[in-house]
C-alpha positions in Angstrom: -4.0 -6.0 17.6 -3.0 -2.8 15.9 -4.1 -2.4 12.4 -6.3 -0.7 10.2 -9.1 -1.0 7.7 -9.3 -0.1 4.0 -10.3 -0.9 0.5 -10.4 -3.9 -0.9 -7.6 -5.9 -2.6 -6.6 -3.9 -5.7 -3.8 -3.8 -8.4 -0.9 -2.4 -6.0 0.9 -3.4 -2.7 0.4 -3.0 -0.1 -3.3 -3.9 -1.0 -4.3 -5.2 2.3 -5.1 -3.7 5.6 -5.9 -5.9 8.9 -9.2 -5.9 10.2 -8.5 -4.6 13.8 -8.6 -0.6 13.8 -7.2 1.3 16.5 -7.8 4.9 17.1 -4.3 7.1 18.1 -5.6 7.1 22.0 -4.1 4.0 22.7 -5.6 1.7 25.6 -4.2 1.9 29.0 -3.0 -1.7 28.9 -1.2 -0.8 25.8 1.2 1.6 27.6 1.4 -0.5 30.4 2.9 -3.4 28.8 5.4 -0.5 27.2 6.2 0.6 30.7 6.8 -3.1 32.0 8.9 -4.1 28.6 11.4 -0.9 29.7 11.3 -1.9 33.1 12.6 -5.4 32.4 15.0 -4.1 30.1 17.0 -2.6 32.8 15.8 0.9 31.7 14.4 1.9 34.9 17.7 0.9 36.8 20.2 2.6 34.6 18.5 6.0 35.2 19.0 5.7 38.9 19.2 7.9 41.2 16.8 9.4 39.5 13.2 7.3 39.9 11.3 10.8 38.5 14.0 10.9 35.1 12.9 7.2 34.4 9.3 7.8 34.7 9.6 10.8 32.9 11.3 8.8 30.0 9.0 6.0 30.1 6.0 8.4 29.4 8.4 10.3 26.6 8.2 6.9 24.5 4.5 6.2 25.5 3.8 9.6 24.0 5.7 7.9 21.1 4.2 5.4 20.5 0.7 6.9 20.6 2.0 9.5 18.3 3.2 6.8 15.9 -0.2 5.0 15.9 -1.9 8.3 15.3 0.4 9.1 12.1 0.2 5.0 11.2 -4.1 5.7 11.5 -3.3 9.2 8.9 -1.1 7.3 6.9 1.7 9.5 7.3 3.9 5.7 7.4 7.3 7.3 6.8 6.8 9.6 10.1 5.2 6.9 11.9 8.5 4.7 11.5 10.7 7.6 12.2 8.5 8.3 15.6 8.3 4.9 16.2 12.5 3.8 16.3 13.4 5.2 19.3 11.1 3.2 20.8 11.8 0.1 18.9 15.6 0.4 20.5 14.2 0.5 23.8 11.7 -2.0 23.8 11.6 -4.2 20.9 10.1 -7.5 22.0 6.8 -5.1 23.4 3.9 -6.7 21.3 2.6 -3.1 20.6 5.8 -2.0 19.4 6.6 -5.2 17.4 3.5 -5.2 15.7 3.1 -1.5 14.9 6.6 -1.7 13.6 5.2 -4.4 11.9 2.4 -2.6 9.8 4.2 1.0 9.3 7.3 -1.7 7.0 3.9 -3.6 5.2 2.8 -0.1 4.1 6.1 1.1 2.9 6.6 -2.1 0.9 9.6 -3.9 3.3 8.0 -7.0 2.7 10.9 -9.0 4.2 11.0 -6.8 7.1 7.9 -6.8 7.8 7.4 -10.9 7.7 10.1 -11.4 10.0 8.8 -9.0 13.2 5.3 -10.2 12.6 6.6 -14.0 12.3 8.1 -13.0 15.6 4.9 -11.3 17.2 3.1 -14.3 16.1 5.4 -16.8 18.1 5.4 -14.5 21.0 2.0 -14.4 21.7 0.6 -16.8 19.7 -2.0 -13.9 18.1 -3.0 -15.0 14.4 -4.4 -11.4 13.9 -1.9 -10.3 11.9 -0.8 -13.8 9.7 -2.9 -12.3 6.7 -0.4 -9.5 6.6 2.2 -11.9 6.4 0.5 -13.5 3.7 0.2 -10.3 2.0 3.7 -9.6 2.3 4.6 -12.9 0.9 2.5 -12.8 -1.8 4.2 -9.6 -3.0 7.6 -11.5 -3.0 6.2 -14.3 -5.2 6.1 -16.6 -2.8 2.7 -19.0 -3.6 3.7 -22.1 -1.4 4.2 -19.9 1.7 0.6 -17.9 1.4 -0.7 -21.2 1.0 0.6 -22.8 3.9 -0.4 -19.5 5.8 -4.1 -19.7 4.9 -3.7 -23.4 5.6 -2.6 -22.3 9.2 -5.3 -20.0 9.6 -8.2 -22.3 8.5 -6.9 -25.2 10.9 -6.7 -22.5 14.3 -10.2 -22.0 14.3 -9.5 -18.2 14.4 -12.7 -15.7 14.3 -14.4 -15.1 10.7 -13.0 -11.7 10.3 -9.6 -12.9 10.6 -10.3 -16.0 8.4 -11.9 -13.5 5.5 -8.7 -11.7 5.7 -6.5 -14.2 4.9 -8.7 -15.7 2.3 -8.9 -12.7 0.4 -5.1 -12.9 0.6 -5.1 -16.6 -1.2 -7.8 -14.9 -4.1 -5.4 -12.8 -4.4 -2.4 -14.8 -4.7 -4.4 -17.2 -6.8 -5.4 -14.8 -9.5 -1.7 -13.5 -9.5 -0.6 -16.5 -10.5 -3.6 -16.5 -13.4 -5.9 -19.1 -11.6 -8.8 -16.9 -12.0 -11.1 -19.7 -11.3 -10.0 -21.1 -8.3 -10.0 -17.9 -6.8 -13.5 -17.3 -7.5 -14.0 -20.6 -6.2 -12.5 -19.9 -2.9 -15.0 -16.7 -2.3 -18.3 -17.8 -4.0 -19.3 -19.2 -0.9 -19.3 -15.9 0.7 -21.6 -14.6 -2.0 -24.6 -15.3 -0.6 -26.6 -11.9 0.1 -27.1 -11.0 3.6 -29.7 -8.7 5.3 -27.0 -6.9 7.3 -23.4 -7.2 5.7 -20.5 -6.9 7.8 -17.5 -5.1 6.1 -16.0 -8.8 5.9 -18.9 -9.4 3.5 -18.5 -6.4 1.3 -14.7 -6.7 1.2 -14.9 -10.3 -0.7 -17.7 -9.4 -2.5 -15.8 -6.7 -3.7 -13.1 -9.0 -4.4 -15.2 -11.5 -5.9 -17.1 -9.0 -8.5 -13.8 -7.8 -9.5 -12.7 -11.1 -10.3 -15.8 -12.1 -12.3 -15.4 -8.9 -14.1 -11.3 -9.8 -15.0 -13.1 -13.2 -16.1 -15.7 -11.7 -18.3 -18.3 -12.7 -15.8 -20.1 -9.1 -16.2 -23.7 -10.4 -15.2 -22.2 -11.5 -12.3 -20.1 -8.5 -11.8 -23.0 -6.1 -12.2 -25.1 -8.1 -9.3 -21.9 -7.7 -6.5 -21.5 -4.0 -7.6 -24.6 -3.3 -7.3 -25.5 -5.3 -4.0 -22.6 -3.7 -2.4 -23.6 -0.1 -3.6 -27.2 -0.9 -2.0 -25.5 -1.9 1.3 -23.3 1.3 1.4 -22.8 3.9 -1.2 -19.9 5.4 -0.2 -17.9 2.1 0.8 -15.4 1.6 -2.3 -16.2 2.4 -5.7 -19.1 -0.1 -6.0 -20.7 2.2 -7.6 -18.5 3.8 -10.0 -17.3 0.2 -11.0 -20.8 -1.0 -11.7 -21.4 2.2 -14.3 -18.7 1.4 -16.0 -20.4 -2.2 -16.5 -23.2 -0.8 -18.2 
């Protein structure tokens, strides 16, 4: 699935980036999917008798999808959206198109539209990969009950650990938004144990937990976690800076 990793949750939206990161060199399978979607929509048929023109049309839209993914990857979301629009119009049901469209809308702060597109993606594919993004859209709209429902779906679905970690981050953020710092900390604390080779998912959860500790006044634990993050990766996030500010 499309997506992009970034900084851990912060005080503003869009604050979440999904785990899976794709470079703008889209896999052949994604471009083939677009070709099939266009053929199935009647695009090729309407172009006859010039089959070559049909092929060129599909190739042009494939290039647009690639360019839109590249713009998204470089945080140029308005450009990504304008580049993708002709592809959306011609192949709105292609999973890769719908996913990128939903993620762009999310990054532009268009929560309702983004959630709708990504829910439709889930209904079409059964993939839970973007459930955390949907949940953060609901979080941005203040719909705590829907965030909780999506988190429960993730926990029960047997998703992989990284997707589950992302959902946990969004749920903890929603709890903190509502003033339930203790519950947010309780949700993240089981993931705080030290590891020799922590993954990015572990580091992001440690950072979020350290932030919650600081907000709750537990500066000792906040310092310990920020120090651990800085030791694991001195260039990741701003853990070293946060640590210095706590002394």
